C-alpha positions as CSV (number, residue, x, y, z in Angstrom):
1,M,51.7,-198.0,-37.9
2,I,49.8,-201.3,-38.2
3,P,51.3,-204.3,-36.6
4,S,52.0,-207.4,-38.7
5,V,50.1,-209.6,-36.2
6,A,47.6,-208.5,-33.5
7,V,45.1,-209.7,-31.0
8,V,42.9,-206.9,-30.2
9,E,39.6,-205.9,-28.5
10,G,37.1,-204.0,-30.7
11,P,36.4,-204.0,-34.4
12,L,38.9,-204.8,-37.0
13,D,39.6,-202.5,-39.9
14,A,40.1,-204.5,-43.0
15,A,40.4,-201.6,-45.3
16,A,43.3,-200.2,-43.3
17,L,45.0,-203.6,-43.2
18,R,44.5,-203.9,-47.1
19,D,45.9,-200.3,-47.6
20,A,49.0,-201.2,-45.3
21,V,50.2,-204.0,-47.7
22,R,49.9,-202.0,-51.1
23,D,53.1,-202.7,-52.9
24,P,53.8,-202.3,-56.6
25,R,55.3,-205.8,-56.7
26,A,52.0,-207.3,-55.7
27,G,49.6,-208.2,-58.5
28,A,47.1,-209.7,-56.0
29,V,45.9,-208.6,-52.6
30,V,43.6,-211.0,-50.9
31,V,41.6,-209.8,-47.8
32,F,39.8,-212.5,-45.8
33,E,37.3,-211.5,-43.2
34,G,36.0,-214.2,-41.0
35,C,32.7,-212.8,-39.8
36,A,30.4,-213.8,-37.1
37,R,27.3,-215.4,-38.8
38,D,23.9,-216.2,-37.4
39,H,23.8,-219.9,-37.6
40,H,26.0,-223.1,-37.0
41,E,25.0,-226.7,-37.6
42,G,21.3,-225.8,-37.6
43,R,21.3,-223.7,-34.4
44,T,20.7,-219.9,-34.4
45,V,23.6,-217.9,-33.1
46,S,23.1,-214.6,-31.6
47,E,26.8,-213.7,-31.1
48,L,30.3,-215.0,-30.7
49,A,33.0,-214.3,-28.1
50,Y,36.7,-215.1,-28.4
51,E,39.2,-215.5,-25.7
52,A,42.9,-215.8,-26.2
53,Y,46.1,-216.2,-24.3
54,G,47.4,-213.0,-25.8
55,P,51.2,-213.3,-25.8
56,M,51.2,-216.8,-26.9
57,A,48.5,-216.1,-29.7
58,E,50.4,-213.4,-31.0
59,A,53.7,-215.3,-31.1
60,Q,52.0,-218.2,-32.9
61,L,50.4,-215.7,-35.4
62,A,53.8,-214.2,-36.1
63,Q,55.3,-217.8,-36.6
64,L,52.5,-218.4,-39.1
65,R,53.1,-215.2,-40.8
66,E,56.8,-215.9,-41.3
67,E,55.9,-219.4,-42.6
68,A,53.4,-218.0,-45.0
69,L,55.8,-215.5,-46.3
70,A,58.4,-218.1,-46.9
71,Q,56.0,-220.9,-48.2
72,F,54.0,-218.8,-50.6
73,G,56.6,-216.0,-51.7
74,L,54.4,-213.2,-50.1
75,W,55.4,-209.7,-50.5
76,A,53.3,-208.9,-47.3
77,C,51.0,-210.6,-44.8
78,L,49.0,-209.2,-42.0
79,I,46.9,-211.1,-39.3
80,N,44.6,-209.5,-36.9
81,H,42.3,-211.4,-34.7
82,R,39.7,-210.1,-32.4
83,V,38.9,-211.1,-28.8
84,G,35.8,-210.3,-26.8
85,V,32.2,-210.2,-28.0
86,V,31.9,-210.1,-31.8
87,P,28.4,-209.1,-33.0
88,L,26.9,-210.8,-36.0
89,M,28.4,-209.6,-39.2
90,E,31.5,-208.1,-37.7
91,A,34.9,-209.6,-38.4
92,A,36.5,-211.9,-36.0
93,V,39.7,-212.3,-37.9
94,V,41.2,-210.4,-40.9
95,V,44.0,-212.0,-42.9
96,V,45.7,-210.0,-45.8
97,T,48.1,-211.4,-48.1
98,A,49.9,-209.8,-51.0
99,A,51.8,-211.7,-53.7
100,S,52.8,-211.4,-57.3
101,H,50.0,-213.5,-58.5
102,R,46.5,-214.4,-57.2
103,R,47.1,-218.1,-56.6
104,E,49.7,-217.7,-54.0
105,A,47.7,-214.9,-52.3
106,F,44.5,-217.0,-52.1
107,E,46.4,-220.1,-51.1
108,A,48.3,-218.3,-48.3
109,A,45.2,-216.8,-46.9
110,A,43.4,-220.2,-46.8
111,W,46.5,-221.9,-45.3
112,I,46.8,-219.3,-42.6
113,M,43.1,-219.6,-41.5
114,D,43.5,-223.5,-41.3
115,R,46.7,-223.1,-39.2
116,I,45.0,-220.6,-36.9
117,K,42.3,-223.0,-36.0
118,E,44.9,-225.8,-35.4
119,R,47.8,-224.0,-33.6
120,V,46.8,-220.7,-32.1
121,P,45.3,-220.5,-28.5
122,I,42.2,-218.5,-29.4
123,W,39.1,-220.0,-28.2
124,K,35.5,-219.3,-29.7
125,R,32.3,-219.4,-27.8
126,E,28.8,-219.2,-29.5
127,R,25.7,-217.8,-27.7
128,Y,22.4,-218.8,-28.7
129,P,19.1,-217.1,-28.1
130,D,18.1,-219.3,-25.3
131,A,21.2,-217.9,-23.4
132,V,23.1,-221.2,-23.7
133,D,26.8,-220.8,-24.5
134,T,28.9,-223.4,-26.3
135,W,32.7,-223.4,-26.9
136,V,33.6,-224.5,-30.4
137,E,36.8,-226.0,-31.3
138,G,37.3,-226.5,-35.0
139,E,34.0,-228.3,-35.9
140,Q,33.4,-229.7,-32.4
141,R,31.2,-228.2,-29.7
142,H,31.8,-228.3,-25.9
143,V,28.7,-227.4,-23.9
């Protein structure tokens, strides 16, 4: 059984999450994968790492999920966030929304991602090829 929300170490399985929300009432299923990329603000990034206060992060993700279900009329919603080192091109977060129509599913996924960055105690650290690490909060950096 796939949990509705989870903070986990190791790779995320977007396909399994997508399959878990299949529902004949849902005409739209949106899968958002936030992946580690190789650059940020003109700097080369070699990897990302995430830390979280697990119990509080999962509680906040559950709250966001409930809000999204109500606000966007979703049939289903799953949110998984990874902690630890995330190699380039791998997903750090997967949000899956299922709704009757595409607009609600897309808007809910975007809304959830914005709220994760604002409210959930998960912190991102970028590592650069010169071995310098920087904590990133939203669009700000803390060296």
